[in-house]
C-alpha positions as CSV (number, residue, x, y, z in Angstrom):
1,M,-19.0,-85.4,7.9
2,S,-20.7,-83.3,10.5
3,V,-18.8,-81.0,12.8
4,K,-19.6,-78.5,15.6
5,T,-18.4,-75.0,15.0
6,P,-17.0,-72.7,17.8
7,L,-20.6,-71.5,18.3
8,M,-21.7,-75.1,18.8
9,E,-23.8,-75.2,15.7
10,T,-23.6,-78.3,13.5
11,V,-22.3,-77.9,10.0
12,V,-22.3,-80.7,7.4
13,I,-19.1,-80.8,5.3
14,R,-19.4,-82.5,2.0
15,D,-16.5,-83.5,-0.2
16,L,-18.1,-83.6,-3.6
17,N,-14.9,-84.3,-5.7
18,C,-15.1,-82.7,-9.2
19,L,-18.5,-81.4,-10.4
20,D,-19.7,-79.5,-13.4
21,Y,-20.1,-75.8,-12.6
22,A,-23.6,-75.3,-14.1
23,D,-24.7,-78.5,-12.3
24,T,-23.3,-77.2,-9.0
25,L,-25.3,-73.9,-9.5
26,M,-28.4,-75.9,-10.0
27,R,-27.7,-78.1,-6.9
28,Q,-27.2,-74.9,-4.8
29,K,-30.4,-73.4,-6.0
30,N,-32.3,-76.6,-5.2
31,F,-30.7,-76.9,-1.8
32,T,-31.7,-73.3,-1.0
33,R,-35.3,-73.8,-2.3
34,Q,-35.7,-76.9,-0.2
35,R,-34.2,-75.4,3.0
36,T,-36.4,-75.3,6.1
37,E,-35.8,-73.5,9.4
38,S,-34.3,-76.8,10.8
39,S,-32.0,-77.4,7.8
40,V,-28.4,-77.7,8.9
41,D,-25.9,-75.4,7.2
42,E,-23.4,-77.1,4.9
43,L,-19.9,-76.5,3.4
44,W,-19.4,-78.0,-0.1
45,M,-15.8,-78.7,-1.0
46,L,-15.1,-79.5,-4.6
47,E,-13.3,-78.8,-7.8
48,H,-14.8,-77.9,-11.2
49,D,-13.8,-78.9,-14.7
50,R,-12.3,-76.0,-16.6
51,V,-14.8,-73.2,-16.9
52,F,-15.1,-69.4,-16.9
53,S,-18.0,-68.1,-14.9
54,L,-19.4,-64.7,-15.7
55,G,-20.9,-62.8,-12.7
56,Q,-23.6,-60.2,-12.9
57,N,-21.0,-57.4,-13.5
58,S,-19.4,-59.0,-16.6
59,R,-20.1,-59.5,-20.3
60,P,-19.0,-62.3,-22.6
61,Q,-16.5,-59.9,-24.3
62,H,-14.6,-59.7,-21.0
63,I,-13.1,-63.1,-22.0
64,L,-10.9,-62.5,-24.9
65,A,-9.9,-66.0,-26.0
66,P,-11.6,-68.8,-24.0
67,G,-10.5,-71.4,-26.4
68,D,-12.2,-74.7,-25.6
69,I,-13.0,-73.6,-22.0
70,P,-16.8,-73.3,-21.5
71,V,-18.2,-69.9,-20.4
72,V,-21.2,-70.0,-18.0
73,Q,-23.3,-67.1,-17.0
74,S,-24.1,-67.0,-13.2
75,D,-26.3,-64.8,-11.0
76,R,-23.3,-64.2,-8.7
77,G,-21.6,-61.0,-8.1
78,G,-18.2,-60.2,-9.6
79,Q,-16.9,-60.4,-13.1
80,V,-15.0,-63.3,-14.6
81,T,-13.7,-66.3,-12.5
82,Y,-11.7,-69.2,-13.8
83,H,-12.3,-72.6,-12.1
84,G,-10.3,-75.7,-12.9
85,P,-9.0,-79.1,-11.6
86,G,-6.7,-78.7,-8.6
87,Q,-8.4,-75.5,-7.5
88,L,-10.4,-76.2,-4.3
89,V,-13.7,-74.3,-4.1
90,V,-15.7,-74.2,-0.9
91,Y,-19.3,-73.1,-1.1
92,L,-20.9,-71.9,2.1
93,M,-24.5,-73.1,2.1
94,I,-25.3,-71.0,5.2
95,D,-28.8,-69.5,6.0
96,I,-27.6,-66.0,6.8
97,K,-31.2,-64.8,7.4
98,R,-31.6,-67.3,10.2
99,K,-28.3,-66.0,11.7
100,G,-29.5,-62.4,11.3
101,W,-26.5,-61.7,9.0
102,G,-26.2,-59.5,5.9
103,P,-23.5,-60.0,3.3
104,R,-21.0,-57.9,5.2
105,A,-21.4,-60.1,8.3
106,L,-20.9,-63.2,6.2
107,V,-17.7,-61.9,4.7
108,T,-16.4,-60.9,8.1
109,A,-17.2,-64.4,9.5
110,I,-15.3,-65.9,6.6
111,E,-12.3,-63.6,7.1
112,D,-12.3,-64.3,10.8
113,A,-12.3,-68.0,10.2
114,I,-9.4,-67.8,7.8
115,V,-7.4,-65.6,10.1
116,A,-8.0,-68.0,13.0
117,T,-7.1,-71.0,10.9
118,L,-3.8,-69.4,9.8
119,K,-3.0,-68.5,13.4
120,R,-3.2,-72.2,14.3
121,W,-0.3,-72.7,11.8
122,S,1.6,-69.7,13.3
123,I,0.9,-67.6,10.2
124,D,0.2,-64.0,11.1
125,A,-2.8,-62.6,9.2
126,H,-5.5,-59.9,9.5
127,S,-8.4,-58.6,7.5
128,K,-8.6,-55.2,6.1
129,P,-11.6,-53.1,6.9
């Protein structure tokens, strides 16, 4: 599905169901490598099978008893994140360089979008600086 955002830019929204975490990382890297100046930004909505992802600031020993849940190293920030069925994940495949944004501007845009969405449901919310 393609939608226009408030800034009138087209964004493709993909409902990808349930995908393997490592496979999703590979797909994201491929998408980014193949991106051109005219590529449309995308939002990927999906679930993952059970997995612990280790960010750049974590070590395998941070997971004390993973049991039969796979542990996957990623090049993302953060420490340990659990993903599993029933947990919706939205990956923002946005060309922030084209927008002239840095990481803080991206986080602010995400926060603003969440606050605006909650407001539509009469839920008061605000971001913290």
